[in-house]
N, C-alpha and C positions, 0 to 999 in steps of 0.2 A: 612227278608224273607216275601213272600206273605202269605196271610191267608190260601191258599190251601196247602202250603208246611209246615205249622206248625205241622200238624199231621203226624207222621212217617208212618202210614199205607197208607195215601193218597200219600205221597211222594214215597213210595215203589211201589204203583200201577202205578203211573205216569212213574217212571223209567222203570218198567217192560214193560209197554205198548210201550214206545219208543224203548226199546231194541228189542222187538218182531217185531215192525214195521221195524226197520233198518235191522234186520236179514232176514225178509221175503222179503222185496222189494229190498234190495241191494245185498244180497248174492245169491239169487235165480234168478238173471236176466239171461236171455238167451243171450249169447254173439253173436249168429247168427243174432239177430235182428239188431245189429249195422252194419252188413255186407250185409244186403239185398239191392238190387238195386231198385231204383224207376225210371221208365221211365219219362224223362222230357216231359212236354206237347208239346214242340216244335217238337217232333219226330212223330207227328201224320201225317197221309197221307191225311186226308180230314178235312173239316170244321166240319163235323158231329162227327168225333172222338174227335176233340178238344173240341167241345161243350159238349160232353158226359163226358169227363174228368173233365171239369170245373163244370158240374152238380154234379158229384160225390163228388168233393171237397166241393162245397157249401152245399151239402146234409149232409156231416159229420159235417161241421162247424155249419150250421143252426140247426141241431139236438141237438148238445151240448148246444148251446145258448137257444134253446127252452126248454130243460129240466131245465136249470137253471132258466129261467123266470117262468116256471110253479111252481117250488119250491118257488121262490120269491113271486108269487101271493098267494100261499098257506100260506106262512108266513104272508103276509099282511092281509089275511082273518082271520087268527088266532089272529093276533095282533090288529084287528080292535075293539075289545071289544064291539061289538054291535053298533058302530057308523055307521049310514047308508051311509055316504059319503065314509068312508074308506072301507066299505064292497063293495060298488058299484065300487070303484077303483080296488079292488082285483078281482072282477068278470070280469071287463073289461080286466085286465092283463091276466087272465086265458083264457078268450074267444078269444082274439086276438092272444095270443100265440098258442092256439090250431088251429086256422085257419092258422096261419103261418106255424106250423108244418105240417099240411095237405098239404100245397103247397110245402114245402121243401121235404117231403117224396116222392113226385112224382119225384123230383130231375132230374135224367138223362132222365126220360121218357118225359119231356117237349120237348126235342130235337126230340124224335120220333114223338110226336104229331105235332110239327111244320113241320117236314119233310114230314109227311103224308099229311098235308094240302098243303104245298108248292111244294111237289114233288121233294125233294132233291135227 
């Protein structure tokens, strides 16, 4: 057995955590979510609608990746232990991720901006 499971109290806490996790996430799932319908992007009536749907999808995906990268940059900053090169690398990760998130959060509005300029 591993070192964490040698202690009976620690083992009990781990088992209870896993039990609560499975009970909460797997027994309380809403079955209607599996039956929801999602319109495919090919059913759009115009290019603007298609670009808006793609923007929304990229916004969701990019937001999730951005949050993960900010957490990674924060971890790199904490783990730098005062090393100036590692601290600078962590600052760059956080800076460029923040800029990327600002662009991604505009998301579907990029289409509206381009259409207002081009007169779609």
